[in-house]
C-alpha positions in Angstrom: 67.0 80.9 -17.9 65.4 81.9 -14.5 66.3 80.6 -11.5 63.8 78.7 -9.0 64.3 77.4 -5.7 62.0 75.3 -2.9 62.3 74.9 0.8 60.5 72.8 3.5 62.4 73.8 6.8 61.6 73.7 10.8 62.0 77.6 10.9 60.5 80.0 8.8 61.8 79.9 5.3 61.4 83.6 4.1 64.8 84.7 4.8 66.3 81.5 3.3 64.4 81.8 0.3 65.9 85.4 -0.3 69.3 84.4 0.3 69.1 81.6 -2.1 67.6 83.9 -4.8 70.8 86.3 -4.2 72.9 83.1 -5.4 70.8 82.5 -8.2 70.6 86.3 -9.2 72.9 85.4 -12.2 69.7 83.6 -13.6 67.5 86.6 -13.9 67.2 90.3 -13.3 64.0 91.5 -14.4 61.6 90.3 -11.9 61.4 88.1 -8.7 59.0 86.4 -6.3 58.5 84.2 -3.3 55.6 82.3 -1.8 55.2 80.6 1.4 52.9 78.7 3.0 51.6 78.6 6.6 49.1 76.1 7.2 46.8 75.9 4.7 47.2 79.5 3.8 49.7 81.5 1.1 51.5 84.5 1.2 52.9 86.4 -1.7 55.2 89.2 -2.9 56.8 89.2 -6.1 57.6 92.5 -8.1 60.1 93.8 -11.0 63.7 94.3 -10.4 66.5 92.3 -9.0 65.8 90.6 -5.6 67.4 93.4 -3.6 65.0 95.7 -5.0 61.8 93.8 -4.9 62.0 93.0 -1.3 61.7 95.1 2.0 61.8 94.5 5.5 57.5 94.9 5.3 57.5 92.4 2.5 59.5 89.8 4.5 57.4 90.3 7.5 54.2 89.0 5.0 56.0 86.1 4.3 55.5 83.3 7.0 55.6 80.0 7.0 58.2 77.0 7.1 57.7 76.0 3.5 58.2 78.5 0.2 59.2 78.7 -3.4 61.3 81.3 -5.0 61.8 82.7 -8.4 63.9 84.9 -10.5 63.0 86.0 -13.9 64.5 86.1 -17.3 61.7 86.9 -19.5 61.1 84.5 -23.0 57.9 84.9 -22.5 55.2 87.5 -21.4 55.8 90.8 -21.4 59.2 92.2 -20.0 57.9 94.9 -18.3 54.2 93.6 -16.6 54.6 92.5 -13.1 51.8 90.2 -13.5 54.2 88.2 -15.3 56.2 87.6 -12.6 56.7 84.5 -10.7 55.1 82.5 -8.6 51.4 81.8 -9.9 48.4 81.0 -7.9 45.1 78.9 -8.7 43.1 78.0 -6.0 41.4 74.8 -7.2 42.3 72.2 -6.8 43.4 72.2 -3.1 45.2 75.5 -3.9 48.5 75.4 -6.0 51.3 78.0 -6.4 53.8 77.1 -9.0 57.3 78.8 -10.1 59.0 77.2 -13.3 62.4 77.9 -15.3 62.2 76.8 -18.8 59.9 77.1 -21.8 57.2 75.0 -23.9 57.3 74.8 -27.0 53.5 73.9 -27.3 52.7 76.9 -25.1 50.0 78.1 -27.8 47.9 75.0 -28.2 48.1 74.1 -24.6 46.8 77.5 -23.7 43.8 76.9 -26.3 43.0 73.6 -24.7 43.0 75.3 -21.3 40.5 78.0 -22.7 38.6 76.4 -24.8 38.1 72.6 -23.2 38.7 73.1 -19.9 37.0 76.7 -19.4 40.0 78.2 -17.5 40.7 81.7 -17.5 44.4 82.6 -18.5 45.0 86.0 -17.6 48.6 86.9 -19.0 50.6 85.5 -21.9 53.0 83.6 -19.5 53.7 79.9 -20.3 54.2 79.4 -16.5 50.2 80.4 -16.0 49.4 77.7 -18.5 52.0 75.3 -16.7 50.1 75.8 -13.5 46.7 75.4 -14.7 47.5 71.9 -16.9 49.5 70.6 -13.4 45.7 71.9 -11.5 43.8 69.8 -14.2 45.7 67.0 -14.1 45.5 67.2 -10.7 42.0 67.2 -10.6 41.9 64.4 -12.6 44.1 62.3 -10.6 42.0 62.7 -6.8 38.8 60.7 -6.4 37.8 62.1 -3.4 39.2 65.2 -1.0 42.3 63.0 0.0 45.9 64.4 -1.7 48.2 61.6 -1.4 52.0 61.0 -3.3 50.2 58.9 -5.6 47.7 61.4 -6.9 50.5 63.6 -7.1 53.2 61.4 -9.2 49.6 60.8 -11.4 49.3 64.7 -12.1 52.9 64.8 -12.8 52.6 62.0 -15.4 49.4 64.0 -17.3 52.1 67.0 -17.4 54.4 65.0 -19.0 52.2 63.5 -21.4 50.6 67.0 -22.7 53.5 69.8 -22.3 56.7 69.9 -24.5 59.6 71.9 -24.4 61.8 72.3 -21.3 60.7 73.0 -17.7 62.0 72.8 -14.3 59.2 73.4 -11.7 58.8 73.8 -7.8 55.4 74.1 -6.7 53.0 74.1 -3.5 50.3 72.5 -2.6 48.1 74.0 0.5 48.3 71.8 3.3 50.1 69.0 1.7 53.8 70.3 1.0 56.5 70.7 -1.5 56.4 69.1 -5.6 59.6 69.8 -7.6 59.9 68.1 -11.1 62.0 68.0 -14.2 60.9 67.4 -17.9 61.6 64.0 -19.4 64.7 65.7 -21.4 66.5 67.0 -18.5 66.9 70.2 -20.4 66.9 72.5 -17.5 69.0 72.0 -14.2 67.7 71.0 -10.9 69.1 69.6 -7.7 68.3 68.7 -4.4 69.9 69.3 -1.0 69.8 68.3 2.5 70.4 69.3 6.1 70.0 68.2 9.8 67.8 70.3 12.3 68.4 68.7 15.5 67.2 65.0 14.2 65.1 66.1 11.5 65.9 66.4 8.1 65.2 70.1 6.4 65.3 70.0 2.5 65.7 72.5 -0.8 65.3 72.2 -4.2 67.1 74.4 -6.4 67.9 75.4 -10.1 72.0 75.0 -9.4 74.1 73.4 -6.5 75.6 76.9 -5.5 72.6 77.8 -3.6 72.1 74.9 -1.8 75.8 75.1 -0.8 75.7 78.8 0.0 72.4 78.6 2.1 74.0 75.7 4.6 72.4 72.5 2.7 74.4 69.7 1.5 74.2 68.8 -2.2 72.4 65.3 -2.5 72.1 64.7 -6.1 70.3 65.8 -9.4 66.8 65.3 -9.9 66.8 63.1 -12.8 64.7 63.4 -16.2 60.8 63.3 -15.6 61.5 62.7 -12.1 59.4 64.3 -9.2 60.2 64.7 -5.7 57.5 65.2 -2.8 58.3 66.6 0.3 55.6 66.7 2.5 54.6 69.3 5.3 56.1 66.6 7.8 59.3 66.2 6.0 58.9 62.9 4.6 59.8 62.3 1.3 59.0 60.2 -1.9 60.2 60.4 -5.7 59.6 58.5 -8.4 60.4 58.8 -12.4 57.3 60.0 -13.9 57.6 58.9 -17.3 58.3 56.0 -19.5 61.1 57.5 -21.7 63.5 59.6 -20.5 66.8 60.8 -22.0 68.9 63.1 -20.2 69.6 65.9 -22.7 70.9 68.8 -20.8 71.4 72.4 -22.3 75.1 72.6 -23.0 74.8 76.4 -22.9 74.6 76.0 -19.2 78.0 75.0 -19.1 79.6 77.6 -21.9 78.0 80.5 -20.1 74.8 80.5 -17.8 75.6 78.4 -15.1 77.8 80.1 -12.0 81.1 78.6 -12.2 81.2 77.1 -8.3 77.9 75.2 -9.6 77.9 71.9 -10.4 75.2 70.6 -13.0 74.3 66.6 -13.5 77.8 65.9 -12.2 79.6 68.4 -14.1 81.5 71.2 -12.5 81.4 74.2 -14.8 84.7 75.4 -13.7 85.9 72.4 -15.1 84.4 71.7 -18.1 85.5 75.5 -18.8 88.7 74.5 -18.3 88.4 71.3 -20.8 87.0 73.9 -23.3 89.9 76.3 -23.2 91.9 72.8 -24.0 90.1 72.0 -27.1 90.0 75.7 -28.4 93.6 76.2 -27.5 94.3 72.9 -29.4 92.5 74.6 -32.4 94.3 77.8 -32.0 97.5 75.9 -32.9 96.3 74.6 -35.8 95.6 78.1 -37.3 98.3 80.2 -35.5 101.9 79.9 -34.3 102.4 81.0 -30.4 104.8 83.4 -31.5 102.2 85.8 -33.1 100.4 86.1 -30.1 101.9 88.0 -27.4 99.0 88.0 -24.6 95.8 86.2 -23.8 92.9 88.2 -22.6 89.3 86.9 -21.2 86.5 88.6 -21.6 85.0 88.9 -17.5 83.8 86.8 -16.1 82.6 83.3 -17.6 85.3 83.1 -20.1 88.3 83.2 -17.5 88.7 79.6 -17.1 89.0 78.8 -21.2 91.5 81.8 -21.3 93.5 80.9 -18.7 94.0 77.1 -20.1 94.6 78.6 -23.6 97.0 81.0 -22.3 98.6 77.6 -20.2 98.5 75.6 -23.3 100.0 78.3 -25.8 102.8 79.5 -23.6 101.7 83.0 -23.6 101.3 85.4 -20.8 97.6 85.6 -19.3 96.6 89.4 -18.7 93.4 90.8 -17.1 93.0 93.7 -19.7 89.4 94.6 -19.1 87.9 95.7 -16.3 84.3 95.0 -15.4 81.9 97.6 -13.9 79.6 94.6 -11.8 77.2 97.6 -10.9 75.6 97.3 -15.1 73.6 94.3 -16.2 74.5 91.8 -18.4 74.4 92.7 -22.0 73.6 89.0 -23.1 69.9 89.5 -21.5 69.2 93.2 -22.0 66.1 93.7 -23.8 67.1 96.3 -27.2 70.1 96.4 -29.5 70.9 100.0 -28.9 70.4 99.3 -25.2 72.9 96.5 -25.4 75.4 98.5 -27.4 75.8 101.4 -25.1 76.1 99.3 -22.1 79.2 97.5 -23.1 81.4 100.3 -22.5 79.7 100.8 -19.1 80.6 97.4 -18.2 84.2 97.1 -19.6 86.7 99.5 -19.5 90.3 98.5 -21.4 93.3 99.0 -19.5 96.1 100.7 -22.1 99.0 99.3 -20.6 98.0 95.9 -21.1 97.3 96.5 -24.9 99.4 98.9 -26.0 102.1 97.7 -29.0 101.2 94.3 -28.5 99.2 91.5 -30.6 96.3 90.0 -28.3 94.4 87.1 -28.2 91.0 88.4 -26.6 88.4 85.0 -25.2 84.8 85.3 -25.2 82.2 82.6 -23.8 80.6 83.1 -26.9 79.5 85.5 -30.0 75.9 85.8 -30.5 74.8 89.1 -32.0 78.3 90.0 -32.4 77.7 93.8 -31.0 79.6 93.4 -27.7 82.4 91.4 -30.0 82.8 94.3 -32.1 82.9 96.9 -29.3 85.5 95.0 -27.4 87.8 94.7 -30.5 87.6 98.3 -30.8 88.3 99.2 -27.1 91.8 96.9 -27.6 92.7 99.0 -31.0 91.7 102.3 -29.4 94.1 100.9 -25.9 96.9 100.5 -28.2 96.8 96.9 -29.6 98.6 96.2 -33.0 96.4 93.2 -33.8 93.3 91.7 -32.6 92.7 87.7 -32.6 89.2 87.0 -31.3 88.9 83.4 -30.0 85.2 82.0 -28.9 84.9 79.0 -26.7 81.7 78.5 -27.9 80.9 77.1 -31.8 79.1 79.7 -34.2 75.6 80.3 -32.9 73.4 79.8 -35.8 69.7 78.5 -34.4 67.4 80.2 -31.9 67.1 78.3 -28.9 63.5 77.8 -27.9 63.9 76.0 -24.6 64.8 78.9 -22.1 67.7 81.2 -23.4 66.5 84.5 -25.1 68.2 84.6 -28.2 67.4 87.3 -31.3 65.9 86.9 -34.6 67.7 85.4 -37.2 68.6 88.5 -38.9 70.3 89.7 -35.7 72.2 86.6 -35.3 75.9 87.4 -36.7 76.8 83.6 -37.6 73.2 83.8 -39.5 74.2 83.0 -43.4 77.4 84.2 -43.2 81.0 82.8 -43.7 83.7 82.8 -41.1 85.6 85.6 -42.8 82.3 87.9 -43.0 82.3 87.6 -39.2 85.5 88.3 -38.8 84.8 91.2 -40.6 81.8 92.4 -39.0 83.4 92.1 -35.2 86.7 93.9 -37.0 89.0 91.4 -35.6 92.1 90.3 -37.8 91.7 86.9 -36.9 88.7 84.9 -35.7 88.6 81.6 -34.1 85.3 79.2 -33.4 85.1 76.2 -30.9 83.9 73.3 -32.8 80.7 71.6 -31.8 82.4 68.1 -31.3 84.6 69.6 -29.1 82.4 71.3 -27.0 80.7 68.4 -26.3 83.3 66.2 -26.1 84.8 68.6 -23.2 81.8 68.1 -21.0 81.8 64.2 -21.9 85.5 64.4 -20.5 84.3 65.0 -17.2 81.1 62.8 -17.0 81.4 59.9 -19.6 77.5 59.1 -18.6 76.5 62.3 -20.6 75.9 60.9 -24.0 74.0 64.0 -25.7 72.9 67.2 -25.2 70.5 70.0 -26.3 72.6 72.2 -28.3 70.2 73.5 -31.0 71.6 76.9 -31.1 75.0 75.5 -32.4 74.0 72.5 -34.5 70.0 72.8 -35.1 69.0 69.5 -33.3 65.8 70.2 -31.3 65.4 67.4 -28.8 61.5 67.4 -28.6 60.8 66.7 -32.0 58.0 69.5 -32.4 60.3 72.4 -33.7 60.3 72.7 -37.3 61.3 76.2 -40.0 57.0 77.1 -39.4 57.3 76.8 -36.0 60.6 79.3 -35.8 59.0 81.4 -38.7 55.8 81.9 -36.5 57.6 83.1 -33.3 59.9 85.1 -35.5 57.1 86.9 -36.7 55.4 87.1 -33.1 58.8 88.7 -31.9 58.6 91.0 -34.5 54.9 91.9 -33.8 55.8 92.5 -30.2 59.3 94.1 -29.8 59.3 93.0 -26.0 60.6 89.4 -25.5 57.9 86.8 -26.0 55.9 85.0 -24.1 57.6 82.6 -21.5 58.8 83.6 -18.1 59.9 79.9 -18.4 62.7 81.4 -19.8 64.2 82.9 -22.8 63.1 83.1 -26.5 65.9 83.2 -28.6 63.6 82.5 -32.1 65.7 82.8 -34.8 66.6 80.6 -37.2 70.3 79.7 -38.0 72.3 80.1 -41.0 71.5 76.5 -42.4 68.4 74.3 -43.0 66.5 72.4 -40.4 64.9 69.0 -40.7 61.9 68.1 -38.8 63.6 64.4 -37.5 65.5 65.9 -34.9 65.9 69.1 -36.6 69.2 68.3 -37.9 71.7 70.7 -39.4 72.3 70.0 -43.0 
């Protein structure tokens, strides 16, 4: 779940891109990079760490130009600690291309082999982004019959990418002396939107992973980029757009709405805050079917992403809402921290329970999701240590049975707390008195309630359905073996890889949960 941004302006873009990446920092904290174009020359700086740590004044001064792209990395492929894996990536031919992407290529291995053996291209890292930029370069070379580059050639190159590449990918790239190109995979799994602002009489354009980056940078949200659509913004500000695949199906990642996106963003015409409120409504209905409100004294969220759902649960149950956990904002997100030991230690550094809200009470704790169970068990114990007499735990998301191979770094199946376990067994593991999960159908309906045009979702970690139809048990077995071999997160900068298998069976006909 990396964050990407691209800007074409009438003034230097280095500061604008930097500020936009700060607004997308929640999408990746491992590395950051900015590339700008000045005339026909590229300038780039990237490194490991958060945005504020990677860029110094001298780095910003060395990024001239009115056009550029930026990236914050959350590793899913590649070596997590190698600066060589940070994005963007550059190839010098044809024309000069520099690219960043958010996603994960499921056919990375075959593409890499093709690049090396057939096209004689050197791939220097294990990043799927380096493969992607080379695939685009190869297609652009084929699409241009002479040295003149035009929009038609670029669209043809993107069409070639869609034919060859499987998985999820939202892309921003620069072509030297030509302009900015942005496109989204034919399923629209990962988000990408476009905004505009007027500078005197000239339009300036920005594309980004989330609308919050546009609005926070002074751009007006125009629309989401459609599945398979490519948008070209030339150096002179002219803009072109085209759908570049014959068959498209908007199937956004539902985990964006659950956890990944900021609550003040809007993705595919769905305000994130509103859908999290609806998730709370549906969760409250299920709680009422299993418990009586009189059993619960207070409802508490795990800050921050579960707050809207918890507020709605409290409202529907008629039970007081309380903030019982204080969050230390200077500790990294446990969900994307490598290593179980580090993750477990970080929970108590990140959260602290306030005894005044727990002592002598039956507490209903609402979290956005339960993946490994590590955080949940620590939270339940913290509540008991703070004086709670009973702890009920509710998840605004369904049980996570399967890996997400499209950009979310989930653990192996043996680390997934829901894998092969009953609800009672999971409840015992996290130490709660009662455990309630959201239903998959209700989660999907919560999004549809706001945008009925969304008919389907990428929800593979919950239901085992892999929309690209190229993921089966053999694929998951291979990725799990790879992950065990290489302890650092495997391959894709594009995104996270949670290669696990779930607690149920997969079928290749869209890999359906049996």
